[in-house]
C-alpha positions as CSV (number, residue, x, y, z in Angstrom):
1,M,-31.5,16.6,18.6
2,S,-33.1,13.2,18.3
3,A,-31.1,9.9,18.4
4,S,-31.8,9.3,14.7
5,D,-30.5,12.8,13.8
6,L,-27.4,12.2,15.9
7,Q,-26.8,8.9,14.1
8,A,-27.3,10.6,10.8
9,L,-24.7,13.2,11.6
10,L,-22.2,10.7,12.8
11,R,-22.7,8.6,9.6
12,F,-22.2,11.7,7.5
13,L,-18.9,12.6,9.3
14,F,-17.6,9.1,9.2
15,Q,-18.8,7.8,5.9
16,D,-19.1,10.8,3.7
17,A,-16.6,13.3,5.2
18,K,-14.1,10.5,6.1
19,V,-13.5,11.8,9.6
20,P,-12.2,9.0,11.8
21,L,-15.0,7.7,13.9
22,A,-13.3,8.4,17.3
23,S,-12.7,12.0,16.2
24,A,-16.3,12.4,14.9
25,M,-17.7,11.2,18.2
26,G,-15.8,13.9,20.0
27,K,-17.1,16.7,17.7
28,V,-20.8,16.1,17.6
29,K,-21.6,18.1,20.8
30,D,-19.6,21.0,19.5
31,L,-21.4,20.9,16.2
32,Q,-24.7,20.9,17.9
33,K,-23.8,23.9,20.0
34,A,-22.8,25.8,16.8
35,N,-26.0,24.8,15.1
36,L,-24.1,22.9,12.4
37,D,-25.7,19.5,13.0
38,S,-26.6,18.5,9.5
39,P,-25.0,18.3,6.0
40,E,-27.3,21.0,4.8
41,K,-26.1,23.4,7.5
42,L,-22.5,22.4,7.1
43,A,-22.7,23.0,3.4
44,K,-23.6,26.7,4.0
45,A,-20.9,27.1,6.8
46,K,-17.7,29.1,6.4
47,A,-14.4,27.5,7.1
48,D,-13.9,29.9,10.0
49,Q,-17.0,28.5,11.7
50,L,-15.6,25.0,11.7
51,K,-12.0,25.7,12.4
52,P,-12.4,26.2,16.2
53,I,-14.1,22.7,16.3
54,F,-11.8,20.6,14.1
55,E,-8.6,22.8,14.3
56,D,-7.4,21.5,11.0
57,D,-7.8,23.4,7.7
58,K,-7.7,20.2,5.6
59,V,-10.4,18.4,7.6
60,T,-12.5,21.6,7.6
61,K,-12.4,21.9,3.8
62,Q,-13.0,18.1,3.6
63,I,-16.2,18.3,5.7
64,I,-17.6,21.3,3.8
65,A,-17.0,19.7,0.4
66,A,-18.6,16.5,1.5
67,A,-21.6,18.4,2.9
68,K,-22.1,20.3,-0.3
69,R,-21.9,17.0,-2.3
70,V,-24.4,15.3,-0.1
71,S,-26.8,18.3,0.0
72,K,-26.7,18.5,-3.8
73,K,-27.6,14.8,-4.1
74,R,-30.5,15.2,-1.7
75,A,-31.8,18.2,-3.5
76,A,-31.7,16.1,-6.7
77,G,-33.5,13.3,-5.1
78,D,-30.4,11.0,-5.3
79,D,-29.8,10.6,-1.5
80,G,-29.4,6.8,-1.8
81,A,-26.5,7.0,-4.3
82,P,-23.2,5.9,-3.0
83,T,-20.6,8.5,-2.3
84,P,-17.8,8.3,-4.9
85,K,-14.6,7.0,-3.3
86,K,-11.6,9.2,-3.6
87,K,-8.4,7.4,-4.2
88,K,-5.6,8.4,-1.9
89,N,-2.1,7.5,-1.1
90,E,-2.2,5.3,2.0
91,S,1.5,5.4,2.5
92,L,2.6,6.6,5.9
93,F,5.6,8.5,4.7
94,S,6.5,11.0,2.0
95,D,9.0,10.5,-0.8
96,E,11.7,11.6,1.6
97,P,11.0,9.7,4.8
98,L,12.5,10.4,8.2
99,S,15.1,8.1,9.5
100,P,13.8,5.8,12.3
101,A,15.6,7.9,15.0
102,Q,14.1,11.1,13.5
103,L,10.6,9.6,13.4
104,E,10.7,8.5,17.0
105,E,12.0,11.9,18.1
106,S,9.2,13.6,16.2
107,L,6.6,11.6,18.0
108,K,7.7,12.3,21.6
109,L,4.8,13.1,23.9
110,P,4.7,15.9,26.5
111,Y,5.4,15.1,30.1
112,S,4.8,17.0,33.3
113,D,7.2,17.4,36.2
114,L,4.4,18.2,38.7
115,D,4.5,16.3,41.9
116,E,1.7,14.0,43.0
117,E,0.0,16.7,45.2
118,D,-0.3,19.1,42.3
119,L,-1.4,16.4,39.9
120,S,-4.1,15.4,42.3
121,K,-5.5,18.9,42.1
122,T,-5.7,18.9,38.3
123,V,-9.1,18.6,36.6
124,L,-9.3,18.2,32.8
125,F,-12.2,18.4,30.3
126,T,-12.4,15.8,27.6
127,N,-14.4,13.0,26.0
128,R,-13.8,9.3,26.4
129,A,-12.0,8.1,23.3
130,P,-8.8,10.0,23.8
131,L,-8.7,8.9,27.4
132,V,-8.8,5.3,26.3
133,L,-6.0,6.1,23.8
134,A,-3.8,7.6,26.6
135,F,-4.4,4.5,28.9
136,L,-3.3,2.2,26.1
137,V,-0.2,4.2,25.2
138,I,1.0,3.9,28.8
139,L,-0.1,0.3,29.2
140,L,2.0,-0.7,26.2
141,K,5.1,0.8,27.8
142,H,4.8,-2.0,30.3
143,T,3.4,-4.9,28.2
144,M,5.5,-4.2,25.1
145,P,8.6,-2.3,26.2
146,E,10.5,-3.6,23.2
147,Q,8.3,-1.6,20.9
148,P,9.2,2.0,19.8
149,L,6.8,4.8,20.5
150,S,5.6,4.8,16.9
151,S,4.4,1.2,17.3
152,R,2.8,1.8,20.6
153,L,0.8,4.8,19.2
154,S,-0.2,2.7,16.2
155,L,-1.4,-0.2,18.3
156,A,-3.2,2.0,20.8
157,Q,-5.1,3.8,18.0
158,A,-6.1,0.4,16.5
159,Y,-7.5,-0.6,19.9
160,V,-9.6,2.7,20.1
161,S,-10.8,2.3,16.5
162,I,-11.9,-1.3,17.0
163,T,-13.6,-0.5,20.2
164,S,-15.4,2.5,18.7
165,R,-16.6,0.6,15.8
166,S,-18.0,-2.2,18.0
167,R,-19.9,0.4,20.0
168,A,-21.1,2.1,16.9
169,V,-22.5,-1.1,15.5
170,Y,-24.2,-1.8,18.9
171,L,-25.9,1.6,18.9
172,G,-26.9,1.4,15.2
173,I,-24.6,4.2,14.1
174,E,-22.5,1.8,11.9
175,N,-23.8,-1.3,10.1
176,G,-22.6,-4.1,8.0
177,K,-19.8,-6.5,8.5
178,S,-16.4,-5.3,9.6
179,A,-13.4,-5.7,7.3
180,E,-12.1,-8.4,9.5
181,E,-15.4,-10.3,9.4
182,E,-15.2,-10.1,5.6
183,G,-11.8,-11.8,5.7
184,F,-9.5,-8.8,5.3
185,G,-6.2,-9.4,7.1
186,E,-6.7,-13.1,7.3
187,G,-3.5,-14.8,8.1
188,Q,-1.7,-11.7,9.3
189,P,0.3,-11.8,12.5
190,V,-1.8,-10.9,15.6
191,V,-1.0,-9.3,18.9
192,N,-3.3,-9.0,21.9
193,V,-3.8,-5.5,23.3
194,G,-6.3,-4.8,26.0
195,G,-8.0,-8.2,25.3
196,K,-8.5,-7.5,21.6
197,E,-6.7,-9.1,18.8
198,I,-5.0,-6.6,16.4
199,K,-3.6,-7.6,13.0
200,V,-0.1,-6.2,12.5
201,L,2.8,-5.8,10.1
202,R,6.3,-6.7,11.2
203,R,8.7,-3.8,10.5
204,W,11.8,-5.8,9.8
205,G,14.9,-3.6,9.3
206,Y,13.5,-0.7,11.4
207,E,16.5,0.1,13.4
208,W,15.5,2.8,15.9
209,K,17.3,1.9,19.1
210,Q,20.5,3.2,20.5
211,E,23.6,1.2,19.4
212,S,24.2,-0.1,23.0
213,T,20.7,-1.3,23.2
214,T,20.9,-3.0,19.9
215,Q,24.1,-4.8,20.9
216,N,22.5,-6.1,24.1
217,E,19.6,-7.5,22.1
218,E,21.9,-9.1,19.6
219,Q,23.7,-10.8,22.5
220,Q,20.4,-12.0,23.9
221,A,19.5,-13.4,20.4
222,D,22.8,-15.2,20.3
223,D,22.0,-16.7,23.7
224,G,18.8,-18.1,22.4
225,G,16.4,-15.2,22.9
226,E,14.1,-14.1,20.1
227,E,14.5,-10.6,18.7
228,K,11.1,-8.9,18.2
229,P,10.6,-6.5,15.3
230,A,8.8,-3.2,15.6
231,L,5.1,-3.4,14.6
232,W,2.5,-1.5,12.7
233,A,-1.2,-2.0,13.5
234,L,-3.0,-2.8,10.2
235,D,-6.0,-0.6,9.4
236,L,-8.4,-3.3,8.0
237,E,-11.2,-0.8,7.3
238,A,-8.9,1.4,5.2
239,L,-7.6,-1.8,3.5
240,K,-11.1,-2.7,2.6
241,K,-11.8,0.8,1.2
242,S,-8.6,0.8,-0.8
243,G,-9.6,-2.1,-3.0
244,N,-6.4,-3.9,-2.3
245,E,-6.0,-7.6,-1.7
246,K,-7.5,-9.0,1.6
247,Q,-4.2,-10.5,2.6
248,P,-1.4,-8.0,2.3
249,A,2.3,-8.8,3.0
250,A,3.0,-9.7,6.6
251,T,6.0,-7.5,6.8
252,A,7.1,-3.9,5.9
253,V,10.7,-3.1,5.1
254,G,12.4,-0.4,7.1
255,V,10.3,2.7,7.5
256,H,8.3,2.2,4.3
257,S,4.7,0.9,4.2
258,N,2.3,1.2,1.3
259,I,-0.3,-0.8,3.2
260,P,-2.9,1.2,5.2
261,I,-1.9,1.3,8.9
262,Y,-2.9,3.2,12.0
263,T,-0.4,6.0,11.8
264,P,1.3,7.2,15.0
265,Q,1.1,10.8,13.8
266,S,-2.7,10.8,13.8
267,A,-2.8,9.2,17.3
268,R,-0.4,11.7,18.6
269,S,-2.3,14.6,17.1
270,Y,-5.5,13.4,18.6
271,L,-4.0,13.2,22.0
272,L,-2.5,16.7,21.8
273,K,-5.9,18.3,21.0
274,A,-8.1,16.3,23.3
275,F,-7.5,17.6,26.9
276,D,-8.8,21.0,27.7
277,N,-9.3,22.9,31.0
278,P,-12.8,22.8,32.5
279,Q,-15.1,25.4,31.1
280,N,-15.8,26.9,34.5
281,D,-12.2,27.3,35.7
282,G,-12.2,31.0,35.3
283,T,-10.2,31.1,32.0
284,S,-12.0,31.9,28.7
285,S,-10.9,30.1,25.6
286,K,-12.0,33.2,23.6
287,K,-9.3,35.2,25.2
288,Q,-6.5,32.8,24.2
289,S,-4.7,32.7,21.0
290,A,-4.6,29.4,19.1
291,A,-1.0,28.9,20.0
292,A,-1.7,29.5,23.7
293,K,-4.7,27.1,23.6
294,A,-2.6,24.4,21.9
295,A,0.2,24.8,24.5
296,Q,-2.4,24.5,27.3
297,K,-3.7,21.3,25.9
298,E,-0.2,19.9,25.5
299,Q,0.6,20.7,29.1
300,N,-2.7,18.9,30.2
301,L,-1.7,15.8,28.2
302,G,1.6,15.8,30.0
303,K,-0.1,15.9,33.3
304,L,-2.4,13.0,32.3
305,L,0.4,10.8,31.0
306,H,2.4,11.5,34.2
307,S,-0.5,10.4,36.3
308,L,-1.0,7.2,34.3
309,D,2.7,6.5,34.5
310,L,2.5,6.7,38.3
311,L,-0.5,4.3,38.2
312,Y,1.1,1.7,36.0
313,D,4.6,2.0,37.7
314,A,2.9,1.2,41.0
315,W,1.0,-1.8,39.9
316,A,3.9,-3.2,37.7
317,K,5.7,-4.1,40.9
318,Q,2.9,-6.5,41.8
319,L,1.3,-7.5,38.5
320,S,2.5,-9.3,35.4
321,P,2.2,-7.6,32.0
322,D,-0.8,-9.8,31.2
323,E,-2.5,-8.8,34.5
324,L,-1.9,-5.1,33.7
325,D,-3.5,-5.6,30.3
326,G,-6.5,-7.3,31.9
327,R,-7.1,-4.6,34.4
328,T,-6.8,-1.6,32.1
329,W,-10.4,-1.4,30.9
330,N,-11.8,-1.5,34.4
331,W,-9.4,1.3,35.5
332,Y,-10.5,3.4,32.6
333,V,-14.2,2.8,33.3
334,K,-13.8,3.9,36.9
335,V,-12.3,7.3,36.0
336,R,-13.8,8.1,32.5
337,P,-15.9,11.3,32.2
338,S,-19.6,10.9,32.9
339,V,-21.8,11.4,29.8
340,E,-25.4,10.5,28.8
341,D,-26.1,6.9,28.0
342,G,-26.5,5.5,24.5
343,V,-26.1,7.5,21.3
344,A,-26.8,10.8,23.0
345,G,-23.6,10.4,25.0
346,W,-21.3,9.8,22.1
347,G,-18.7,12.5,21.9
348,G,-19.9,14.0,25.1
349,K,-17.3,15.8,27.3
350,N,-17.0,16.1,31.0
351,E,-14.5,16.5,33.7
352,L,-11.6,14.1,34.3
353,R,-10.0,14.3,37.8
354,L,-6.4,13.1,37.9
355,A,-6.9,12.4,41.6
356,D,-9.2,9.6,40.6
357,I,-6.5,8.0,38.5
358,L,-4.0,8.3,41.3
359,E,-6.5,6.7,43.7
360,L,-6.4,3.5,41.6
361,R,-2.9,2.8,42.8
362,P,-2.4,-0.1,45.3
363,K,-2.9,0.9,48.9
364,T,0.3,0.8,51.0
């Protein structure tokens, strides 16, 4: 598959099928192996052929529908026509939202109780984007401990999406100005995560903490400290596509937000599906049920998060939050899976050794 064909496939998934760029990158290799590497081939595919790759019935149907639409246009000689935009509800929550406590509980991530020796023997199989996401989720536990898990997942996903788009532009997969360059989100509050500025919404009234914790913070506020609200990372690209104003409100009330954000549910779902066992470890994915496969990936994520916790806990004794933030990208680069350079490596998977993460801890 040539670089131009690969770029075309990524453009189709991202622009026409509306698959998030980070997710699309991780599926390209699997689509190549299944000989489903063009809209024309995808248009003729059955849902059962795509389900093992995307693991989501809704996304599978979305891709096939987009492929049929694009193929029909090409057959009619109208390849250059813009794809009609489908209006969608950008609200994070349903008409009957969860309470803050229920939401945070629903977002809990798996965790492993393996000791360091067993963790160091663990090898996973993954692509790069979800590893960045995992690094950022654990980083934010140390740099923004006042934020709930929902906020940390949202901010981490924003970082991954911004990084992915920058790389896509560099490689020619994506073109044109970003939403931020066009002025979307101008004037919004900003937080710095991993060296990148992320536009946010302040979630005033989002009371998710235990009563004792809330009372302690209120006491600190009375003593002159500043109470920090929970945050959402604003999805500027979705805001641009929605046709809404470039400068939305700077706050969201309670759990409600009708402004496009990076949802914690999508970040969590991405993490849960991303970390497989190596393909040569003696176990065959064909012999596993879907439930067993999902459970295996969930356990693997728990092992990875435990390893990252050990890394950050060790350095937190020596470094400030800003210094942890500044070192995170270099740590990720040292352990990320090896893939081909350039466009050919996008979405490529390889082994991730947890021993390499543990080796990054300070020497004693």
